[in-house]
N, CA, C and O atoms as CSV, one atom per row, in Angstrom:
chain,resi,resn,atom,element,x,y,z
A,1,PRO,N,N,0.839,-1.207,-0.089
A,1,PRO,CA,C,-0.022,-0.023,0.132
A,1,PRO,C,C,0.819,1.291,-0.013
A,1,PRO,O,O,1.914,1.314,0.551
A,2,PRO,N,N,0.411,2.366,-0.706
A,2,PRO,CA,C,1.264,3.413,-0.664
A,2,PRO,C,C,1.184,4.236,0.735
A,2,PRO,O,O,0.228,4.163,1.508
A,3,LEU,N,N,2.271,4.979,0.920
A,3,LEU,CA,C,2.349,5.865,2.041
A,3,LEU,C,C,1.523,7.054,1.883
A,3,LEU,O,O,1.650,7.858,0.959
A,4,ALA,N,N,0.589,7.139,2.917
A,4,ALA,CA,C,-0.241,8.331,2.718
A,4,ALA,C,C,0.266,9.709,3.423
A,4,ALA,O,O,0.617,9.750,4.603
A,5,VAL,N,N,0.261,10.723,2.635
A,5,VAL,CA,C,0.731,12.007,3.273
A,5,VAL,C,C,-0.156,13.068,2.752
A,5,VAL,O,O,-0.875,12.891,1.769
A,6,GLU,N,N,-0.096,14.248,3.464
A,6,GLU,CA,C,-0.866,15.462,3.069
A,6,GLU,C,C,0.044,16.204,2.207
A,6,GLU,O,O,1.262,16.160,2.381
A,7,ALA,N,N,-0.541,16.926,1.224
A,7,ALA,CA,C,0.244,17.677,0.236
A,7,ALA,C,C,0.885,18.842,0.968
A,7,ALA,O,O,0.323,19.607,1.753
A,8,GLY,N,N,2.189,18.851,0.572
A,8,GLY,CA,C,3.164,19.953,1.107
A,8,GLY,C,C,3.561,19.668,2.475
A,8,GLY,O,O,4.334,20.467,3.005
A,9,ALA,N,N,3.111,18.541,3.209
A,9,ALA,CA,C,3.428,18.335,4.456
A,9,ALA,C,C,4.951,17.790,4.700
A,9,ALA,O,O,5.501,17.160,3.797
A,10,ASP,N,N,5.497,17.996,5.707
A,10,ASP,CA,C,6.857,17.488,6.028
A,10,ASP,C,C,6.595,16.144,6.718
A,10,ASP,O,O,5.772,16.010,7.624
A,11,CYS,N,N,7.372,15.139,6.213
A,11,CYS,CA,C,7.126,13.744,6.775
A,11,CYS,C,C,8.554,12.996,6.781
A,11,CYS,O,O,9.522,13.491,6.203
A,12,ALA,N,N,8.615,11.898,7.399
A,12,ALA,CA,C,9.937,11.070,7.641
A,12,ALA,C,C,9.547,9.748,6.919
A,12,ALA,O,O,8.414,9.273,6.994
A,13,ILE,N,N,10.507,9.221,6.256
A,13,ILE,CA,C,10.477,7.940,5.540
A,13,ILE,C,C,11.486,7.108,6.359
A,13,ILE,O,O,12.645,7.489,6.523
A,14,SER,N,N,11.029,6.028,6.836
A,14,SER,CA,C,12.103,5.190,7.613
A,14,SER,C,C,12.779,4.401,6.595
A,14,SER,O,O,12.117,3.911,5.680
A,15,VAL,N,N,14.195,4.211,6.680
A,15,VAL,CA,C,14.865,3.398,5.777
A,15,VAL,C,C,15.852,2.543,6.611
A,15,VAL,O,O,16.491,3.003,7.557
A,16,THR,N,N,15.927,1.222,6.169
A,16,THR,CA,C,16.875,0.249,6.830
A,16,THR,C,C,17.834,-0.281,5.839
A,16,THR,O,O,17.432,-0.800,4.798
A,17,VAL,N,N,19.184,-0.159,6.147
A,17,VAL,CA,C,20.309,-0.549,5.233
A,17,VAL,C,C,20.990,-1.548,5.906
A,17,VAL,O,O,21.295,-1.415,7.091
A,18,SER,N,N,21.312,-2.742,5.129
A,18,SER,CA,C,22.210,-3.630,5.823
A,18,SER,C,C,23.261,-3.941,4.738
A,18,SER,O,O,23.075,-3.663,3.553
A,19,THR,N,N,24.367,-4.529,5.207
A,19,THR,CA,C,25.369,-5.021,4.155
A,19,THR,C,C,25.122,-6.403,3.656
A,19,THR,O,O,25.898,-6.870,2.823
A,20,GLY,N,N,24.225,-7.021,4.042
A,20,GLY,CA,C,23.812,-8.410,3.431
A,20,GLY,C,C,24.650,-9.522,4.121
A,20,GLY,O,O,24.806,-10.622,3.591
A,21,GLY,N,N,25.178,-9.192,5.316
A,21,GLY,CA,C,25.963,-10.345,6.027
A,21,GLY,C,C,27.352,-10.119,5.810
A,21,GLY,O,O,28.182,-10.733,6.481
A,22,ARG,N,N,27.693,-9.272,4.911
A,22,ARG,CA,C,29.115,-9.004,4.528
A,22,ARG,C,C,29.649,-7.884,5.520
A,22,ARG,O,O,28.970,-7.010,6.059
A,23,ARG,N,N,30.998,-8.099,5.641
A,23,ARG,CA,C,31.610,-7.070,6.648
A,23,ARG,C,C,32.078,-5.806,5.787
A,23,ARG,O,O,32.830,-5.973,4.827
A,24,ALA,N,N,31.652,-4.634,6.125
A,24,ALA,CA,C,31.810,-3.411,5.405
A,24,ALA,C,C,33.261,-3.074,5.437
A,24,ALA,O,O,33.856,-3.356,6.477
A,25,ARG,N,N,33.933,-2.511,4.458
A,25,ARG,CA,C,35.379,-2.106,4.611
A,25,ARG,C,C,35.334,-0.790,5.147
A,25,ARG,O,O,34.480,0.048,4.854
A,26,ARG,N,N,36.427,-0.606,6.069
A,26,ARG,CA,C,36.614,0.659,6.670
A,26,ARG,C,C,37.032,1.744,5.608
A,26,ARG,O,O,36.577,2.885,5.684
A,27,SER,N,N,37.909,1.363,4.615
A,27,SER,CA,C,38.407,2.262,3.612
A,27,SER,C,C,38.133,1.776,2.337
A,27,SER,O,O,37.972,0.580,2.095
A,28,ALA,N,N,38.066,2.820,1.383
A,28,ALA,CA,C,37.775,2.416,-0.113
A,28,ALA,C,C,39.149,2.119,-0.844
A,28,ALA,O,O,40.160,2.646,-0.379
A,29,PHE,N,N,39.236,1.389,-1.847
A,29,PHE,CA,C,40.400,1.102,-2.544
A,29,PHE,C,C,40.596,2.328,-3.524
A,29,PHE,O,O,39.907,2.494,-4.531
A,30,ALA,N,N,41.486,3.061,-3.166
A,30,ALA,CA,C,41.909,4.389,-3.920
A,30,ALA,C,C,43.404,4.410,-3.940
A,30,ALA,O,O,43.988,5.062,-3.075
A,31,PRO,N,N,44.039,3.792,-4.800
A,31,PRO,CA,C,45.647,3.748,-4.776
A,31,PRO,C,C,46.049,5.201,-5.170
A,31,PRO,O,O,47.097,5.602,-4.664
A,32,ALA,N,N,45.449,5.962,-5.908
A,32,ALA,CA,C,45.888,7.353,-6.289
A,32,ALA,C,C,45.784,8.268,-5.236
A,32,ALA,O,O,46.540,9.240,-5.215
A,33,PHE,N,N,44.834,8.066,-4.236
A,33,PHE,CA,C,44.535,9.014,-3.138
A,33,PHE,C,C,45.696,8.942,-2.176
A,33,PHE,O,O,46.123,7.849,-1.803
A,34,PRO,N,N,46.220,10.097,-1.761
A,34,PRO,CA,C,47.366,10.081,-0.883
A,34,PRO,C,C,47.220,9.502,0.540
A,34,PRO,O,O,48.197,9.230,1.239
A,35,LYS,N,N,45.909,9.328,0.934
A,35,LYS,CA,C,45.746,8.658,2.310
A,35,LYS,C,C,44.556,7.866,2.412
A,35,LYS,O,O,43.748,7.971,1.490
A,36,ALA,N,N,44.313,7.131,3.314
A,36,ALA,CA,C,43.071,6.309,3.378
A,36,ALA,C,C,41.795,7.145,3.133
A,36,ALA,O,O,41.644,8.256,3.641
A,37,ARG,N,N,40.943,6.592,2.380
A,37,ARG,CA,C,39.827,7.286,2.046
A,37,ARG,C,C,38.505,6.199,2.503
A,37,ARG,O,O,38.415,5.051,2.070
A,38,GLY,N,N,37.606,6.781,3.385
A,38,GLY,CA,C,36.578,6.088,3.755
A,38,GLY,C,C,35.444,6.187,2.599
A,38,GLY,O,O,35.166,7.157,1.894
A,39,GLY,N,N,34.908,4.963,2.618
A,39,GLY,CA,C,33.716,4.935,1.507
A,39,GLY,C,C,32.503,5.536,2.094
A,39,GLY,O,O,32.081,5.151,3.184
A,40,GLY,N,N,31.881,6.541,1.358
A,40,GLY,CA,C,30.675,7.050,1.876
A,40,GLY,C,C,29.504,6.787,1.103
A,40,GLY,O,O,29.579,6.590,-0.110
A,41,TRP,N,N,28.415,6.771,1.738
A,41,TRP,CA,C,27.032,6.572,0.994
A,41,TRP,C,C,26.082,7.767,1.197
A,41,TRP,O,O,26.094,8.456,2.218
A,42,TRP,N,N,25.183,7.980,0.054
A,42,TRP,CA,C,24.216,8.912,0.175
A,42,TRP,C,C,22.797,8.105,-0.036
A,42,TRP,O,O,22.677,7.196,-0.858
A,43,LEU,N,N,21.891,8.500,0.699
A,43,LEU,CA,C,20.411,8.191,0.529
A,43,LEU,C,C,19.814,9.306,-0.191
A,43,LEU,O,O,19.843,10.426,0.319
A,44,VAL,N,N,19.218,9.088,-1.453
A,44,VAL,CA,C,18.501,10.041,-2.218
A,44,VAL,C,C,17.199,9.603,-2.474
A,44,VAL,O,O,16.968,8.423,-2.736
A,45,MET,N,N,16.197,10.591,-2.412
A,45,MET,CA,C,14.865,10.299,-2.663
A,45,MET,C,C,14.272,11.306,-3.677
A,45,MET,O,O,14.488,12.497,-3.456
A,46,GLY,N,N,13.526,10.946,-4.798
A,46,GLY,CA,C,13.151,11.994,-5.665
A,46,GLY,C,C,12.115,11.303,-6.742
A,46,GLY,O,O,11.913,10.089,-6.712
A,47,GLU,N,N,11.591,12.010,-7.522
A,47,GLU,CA,C,10.665,11.591,-8.492
A,47,GLU,C,C,10.976,12.463,-9.882
A,47,GLU,O,O,10.869,13.689,-9.848
A,48,GLY,N,N,11.320,11.854,-10.960
A,48,GLY,CA,C,11.675,12.440,-12.120
A,48,GLY,C,C,12.947,13.347,-11.949
A,48,GLY,O,O,14.010,12.835,-11.597
A,49,ASP,N,N,12.846,14.631,-12.186
A,49,ASP,CA,C,13.855,15.575,-12.004
A,49,ASP,C,C,13.728,16.313,-10.623
A,49,ASP,O,O,14.489,17.255,-10.404
A,50,GLU,N,N,12.810,15.934,-9.684
A,50,GLU,CA,C,12.623,16.588,-8.484
A,50,GLU,C,C,13.232,15.810,-7.291
A,50,GLU,O,O,12.956,14.621,-7.131
A,51,LEU,N,N,13.988,16.420,-6.525
A,51,LEU,CA,C,14.650,15.922,-5.280
A,51,LEU,C,C,13.785,16.237,-4.179
A,51,LEU,O,O,13.398,17.388,-3.977
A,52,PHE,N,N,13.436,15.166,-3.391
A,52,PHE,CA,C,12.560,15.320,-2.125
A,52,PHE,C,C,13.572,15.150,-0.851
A,52,PHE,O,O,13.278,15.735,0.191
A,53,ALA,N,N,14.736,14.374,-0.917
A,53,ALA,CA,C,15.403,14.109,0.420
A,53,ALA,C,C,16.846,13.817,-0.173
A,53,ALA,O,O,17.064,13.385,-1.304
A,54,LEU,N,N,17.820,14.140,0.821
A,54,LEU,CA,C,19.233,13.792,0.557
A,54,LEU,C,C,19.918,13.691,1.976
A,54,LEU,O,O,19.892,14.602,2.803
A,55,LYS,N,N,20.488,12.560,2.140
A,55,LYS,CA,C,21.194,12.388,3.460
A,55,LYS,C,C,22.496,11.446,3.200
A,55,LYS,O,O,22.532,10.418,2.524
A,56,ARG,N,N,23.506,12.040,3.883
A,56,ARG,CA,C,24.840,11.199,3.938
A,56,ARG,C,C,24.732,10.143,5.164
A,56,ARG,O,O,24.263,10.422,6.267
A,57,ILE,N,N,25.184,9.037,4.826
A,57,ILE,CA,C,25.203,7.963,5.873
A,57,ILE,C,C,26.465,7.200,5.860
A,57,ILE,O,O,27.161,7.119,4.848
A,58,ASN,N,N,26.786,6.597,7.072
A,58,ASN,CA,C,27.977,5.632,6.977
A,58,ASN,C,C,27.389,4.198,7.402
A,58,ASN,O,O,26.737,4.058,8.437
A,59,LEU,N,N,27.667,3.163,6.534
A,59,LEU,CA,C,27.082,1.906,6.669
A,59,LEU,C,C,27.821,1.348,7.938
A,59,LEU,O,O,28.946,1.736,8.255
A,60,PRO,N,N,27.115,0.418,8.633
A,60,PRO,CA,C,27.665,-0.190,9.882
A,60,PRO,C,C,28.975,-1.125,9.426
A,60,PRO,O,O,28.947,-1.766,8.375
A,61,SER,N,N,30.005,-1.134,10.233
A,61,SER,CA,C,31.163,-1.863,10.074
A,61,SER,C,C,31.240,-3.072,10.976
A,61,SER,O,O,30.793,-3.037,12.122
A,62,GLY,N,N,31.837,-4.189,10.428
A,62,GLY,CA,C,32.002,-5.202,11.544
A,62,GLY,C,C,30.854,-6.248,11.310
A,62,GLY,O,O,29.734,-5.880,10.956
A,63,SER,N,N,31.159,-7.505,11.510
A,63,SER,CA,C,30.228,-8.468,11.182
A,63,SER,C,C,29.110,-8.620,12.392
A,63,SER,O,O,28.045,-9.210,12.208
A,64,GLY,N,N,29.451,-8.061,13.557
A,64,GLY,CA,C,28.374,-8.104,14.610
A,64,GLY,C,C,27.388,-7.023,14.592
A,64,GLY,O,O,26.354,-7.079,15.258
A,65,SER,N,N,27.717,-5.981,13.788
A,65,SER,CA,C,26.697,-4.847,13.851
A,65,SER,C,C,25.516,-5.109,13.152
A,65,SER,O,O,25.645,-5.800,12.141
A,66,GLY,N,N,24.365,-4.712,13.457
A,66,GLY,CA,C,23.176,-4.816,12.785
A,66,GLY,C,C,22.846,-3.853,11.477
A,66,GLY,O,O,23.716,-3.161,10.948
A,67,PRO,N,N,21.762,-3.892,11.124
A,67,PRO,CA,C,21.544,-2.907,9.984
A,67,PRO,C,C,21.374,-1.421,10.533
A,67,PRO,O,O,20.987,-1.150,11.670
A,68,LEU,N,N,21.691,-0.589,9.640
A,68,LEU,CA,C,21.460,0.869,9.990
A,68,LEU,C,C,20.029,1.372,9.738
A,68,LEU,O,O,19.524,1.240,8.623
A,69,LYS,N,N,19.420,1.902,10.677
A,69,LYS,CA,C,18.141,2.438,10.549
A,69,LYS,C,C,18.126,3.878,10.673
A,69,LYS,O,O,18.561,4.381,11.709
A,70,THR,N,N,17.654,4.637,9.689
A,70,THR,CA,C,17.606,6.115,9.729
A,70,THR,C,C,16.282,6.560,8.975
A,70,THR,O,O,15.524,5.777,8.402
A,71,GLU,N,N,16.120,7.908,9.061
A,71,GLU,CA,C,15.019,8.625,8.443
A,71,GLU,C,C,15.327,9.553,7.430
A,71,GLU,O,O,16.295,10.294,7.605
A,72,LEU,N,N,14.621,9.636,6.337
A,72,LEU,CA,C,14.880,10.642,5.400
A,72,LEU,C,C,13.660,11.660,5.641
A,72,LEU,O,O,12.487,11.291,5.579
A,73,MET,N,N,14.005,12.817,5.888
A,73,MET,CA,C,12.963,13.821,6.009
A,73,MET,C,C,12.797,14.528,4.744
A,73,MET,O,O,13.749,15.004,4.124
A,74,MET,N,N,11.432,14.601,4.318
A,74,MET,CA,C,10.987,15.118,3.079
A,74,MET,C,C,9.808,15.890,3.238
A,74,MET,O,O,9.047,15.763,4.197
A,75,CYS,N,N,9.622,16.839,2.128
A,75,CYS,CA,C,8.402,17.699,1.907
A,75,CYS,C,C,7.630,16.985,0.940
A,75,CYS,O,O,8.148,16.756,-0.153
A,76,ALA,N,N,6.387,16.574,1.197
A,76,ALA,CA,C,5.481,15.870,0.270
A,76,ALA,C,C,5.259,16.796,-0.945
A,76,ALA,O,O,5.315,18.021,-0.848
A,77,PRO,N,N,4.998,16.124,-2.120
A,77,PRO,CA,C,4.603,16.899,-3.384
A,77,PRO,C,C,3.401,17.731,-3.141
A,77,PRO,O,O,2.534,17.435,-2.319
A,78,GLU,N,N,3.389,18.708,-3.837
A,78,GLU,CA,C,2.076,19.561,-3.777
A,78,GLU,C,C,0.933,18.936,-4.647
A,78,GLU,O,O,-0.240,19.167,-4.357
A,79,GLU,N,N,1.231,18.234,-5.594
A,79,GLU,CA,C,0.155,17.661,-6.436
A,79,GLU,C,C,-0.437,16.483,-5.939
A,79,GLU,O,O,0.264,15.501,-5.692
A,80,PRO,N,N,-1.763,16.479,-5.752
A,80,PRO,CA,C,-2.426,15.146,-5.211
A,80,PRO,C,C,-2.378,14.086,-6.127
A,80,PRO,O,O,-2.245,14.269,-7.337
A,81,GLY,N,N,-2.495,12.812,-5.519
A,81,GLY,CA,C,-2.218,11.590,-6.507
A,81,GLY,C,C,-1.210,10.709,-5.957
A,81,GLY,O,O,-0.512,10.978,-4.980
A,82,VAL,N,N,-1.172,9.658,-6.624
A,82,VAL,CA,C,-0.023,8.589,-6.304
A,82,VAL,C,C,1.241,8.939,-7.009
A,82,VAL,O,O,1.199,9.115,-8.227
A,83,HIS,N,N,2.462,9.067,-6.297
A,83,HIS,CA,C,3.670,9.369,-6.958
A,83,HIS,C,C,4.586,8.179,-6.739
A,83,HIS,O,O,4.580,7.622,-5.641
A,84,GLU,N,N,5.299,7.797,-7.629
A,84,GLU,CA,C,6.304,6.627,-7.734
A,84,GLU,C,C,7.568,7.294,-7.478
A,84,GLU,O,O,8.164,7.861,-8.393
A,85,CYS,N,N,8.055,7.259,-6.182
A,85,CYS,CA,C,9.427,7.830,-5.650
A,85,CYS,C,C,10.482,6.934,-5.805
A,85,CYS,O,O,10.324,5.747,-5.520
A,86,ALA,N,N,11.511,7.352,-6.213
A,86,ALA,CA,C,12.790,6.432,-6.258
A,86,ALA,C,C,13.565,6.767,-4.791
A,86,ALA,O,O,13.611,7.901,-4.316
A,87,VAL,N,N,14.098,5.703,-4.230
A,87,VAL,CA,C,15.014,5.850,-3.162
A,87,VAL,C,C,16.247,5.178,-3.540
A,87,VAL,O,O,16.242,3.970,-3.775
A,88,LEU,N,N,17.300,5.881,-3.614
A,88,LEU,CA,C,18.588,5.390,-4.048
A,88,LEU,C,C,19.615,5.339,-3.005
A,88,LEU,O,O,19.706,6.294,-2.234
A,89,LEU,N,N,20.512,4.187,-2.878
A,89,LEU,CA,C,21.523,4.328,-2.050
A,89,LEU,C,C,22.671,4.392,-2.994
A,89,LEU,O,O,22.874,3.571,-3.888
A,90,VAL,N,N,23.434,5.472,-2.716
A,90,VAL,CA,C,24.545,5.782,-3.728
A,90,VAL,C,C,26.034,5.831,-3.141
A,90,VAL,O,O,26.333,6.539,-2.180
A,91,SER,N,N,26.833,5.100,-3.741
A,91,SER,CA,C,28.250,5.070,-3.221
A,91,SER,C,C,28.937,6.296,-3.785
A,91,SER,O,O,28.663,6.730,-4.904
A,92,ASP,N,N,29.816,6.833,-2.999
A,92,ASP,CA,C,30.719,8.002,-3.476
A,92,ASP,C,C,32.023,7.550,-3.877
A,92,ASP,O,O,32.817,8.323,-4.414
A,93,SER,N,N,32.330,6.169,-3.616
A,93,SER,CA,C,33.536,5.587,-3.923
A,93,SER,C,C,33.582,4.441,-4.997
A,93,SER,O,O,34.593,4.256,-5.674
A,94,TYR,N,N,32.500,3.715,-5.119
A,94,TYR,CA,C,32.522,2.563,-5.982
A,94,TYR,C,C,31.430,2.804,-6.908
A,94,TYR,O,O,30.349,3.290,-6.575
A,95,ILE,N,N,31.810,2.382,-8.302
A,95,ILE,CA,C,30.885,2.388,-9.492
A,95,ILE,C,C,30.220,0.919,-9.301
A,95,ILE,O,O,30.828,-0.077,-8.911
A,96,GLY,N,N,28.781,0.992,-9.674
A,96,GLY,CA,C,28.102,-0.330,-9.809
A,96,GLY,C,C,27.548,-0.836,-8.578
A,96,GLY,O,O,26.895,-1.873,-8.694
A,97,LEU,N,N,27.673,-0.282,-7.290
A,97,LEU,CA,C,27.166,-0.580,-6.075
A,97,LEU,C,C,25.845,-0.045,-5.687
A,97,LEU,O,O,25.187,-0.472,-4.738
A,98,ASP,N,N,25.492,0.929,-6.489
A,98,ASP,CA,C,24.158,1.674,-6.214
A,98,ASP,C,C,22.933,0.757,-6.188
A,98,ASP,O,O,22.786,-0.169,-6.985
A,99,GLN,N,N,22.048,1.078,-5.206
A,99,GLN,CA,C,20.770,0.445,-5.109
A,99,GLN,C,C,19.757,1.196,-5.305
A,99,GLN,O,O,19.882,2.385,-5.013
A,100,GLN,N,N,18.580,0.753,-5.809
A,100,GLN,CA,C,17.358,1.638,-6.078
A,100,GLN,C,C,16.045,0.752,-5.582
A,100,GLN,O,O,15.986,-0.452,-5.832
A,101,VAL,N,N,15.116,1.370,-4.939
A,101,VAL,CA,C,13.821,0.828,-4.712
A,101,VAL,C,C,12.750,1.901,-5.053
A,101,VAL,O,O,13.067,3.088,-5.124
A,102,THR,N,N,11.559,1.499,-5.249
A,102,THR,CA,C,10.501,2.458,-5.498
A,102,THR,C,C,9.513,2.505,-4.468
A,102,THR,O,O,9.163,1.432,-3.978
A,103,VAL,N,N,8.993,3.592,-4.048
A,103,VAL,CA,C,8.307,3.907,-2.870
A,103,VAL,C,C,6.959,4.626,-3.456
A,103,VAL,O,O,7.093,5.695,-4.052
A,104,ARG,N,N,5.720,4.075,-3.300
A,104,ARG,CA,C,4.737,4.754,-3.693
A,104,ARG,C,C,4.125,5.640,-2.584
A,104,ARG,O,O,3.694,5.188,-1.523
A,105,VAL,N,N,4.128,7.029,-2.956
A,105,VAL,CA,C,3.500,7.971,-2.003
A,105,VAL,C,C,2.124,8.404,-2.430
A,105,VAL,O,O,1.994,8.871,-3.562
A,106,GLU,N,N,1.123,8.298,-1.661
A,106,GLU,CA,C,-0.187,8.920,-2.085
A,106,GLU,C,C,-0.510,10.373,-1.242
A,106,GLU,O,O,-0.676,10.487,-0.027
A,107,VAL,N,N,-0.539,11.311,-2.150
A,107,VAL,CA,C,-0.624,12.673,-1.600
A,107,VAL,C,C,-2.089,13.011,-1.649
A,107,VAL,O,O,-2.771,12.808,-2.653
A,108,ARG,N,N,-2.588,13.573,-0.450
A,108,ARG,CA,C,-4.106,13.803,-0.442
A,108,ARG,C,C,-4.235,15.313,-0.329
A,108,ARG,O,O,-5.349,15.836,-0.296
C-alpha cells in the first residue's frame, strides 16, 4: 500500500540499510589518493527531476553490527495523487554498487 501524506507536509520515511551479512570495509580502494579514504554513502529520494530528500550515511562496519536504521525527512509533493518515488543508495567511492527501490506515496 502507498504511504499516505498530506500535500506539502513534512514527513519522515524510515529506511533500513544492511550490508547483506558481509563485513563493510573501513576504507575504499583508492591507490591514487594520498591517504586512506573512507567509503561514503548517500540516500537520495526523488521523482523524475525533483529531489525530495538527501542524506549522507555511514554503513555499519564489523560482522556483529546490525542494520542501519535512519529516516529521510522530506516535504511531500504539492500535487495530489499517487507518486512513484525512487529511493537510491549511492556510493561515493565505487561504481556499480548503487541500489534503488521504488516507494509509492499517495498525496491527499
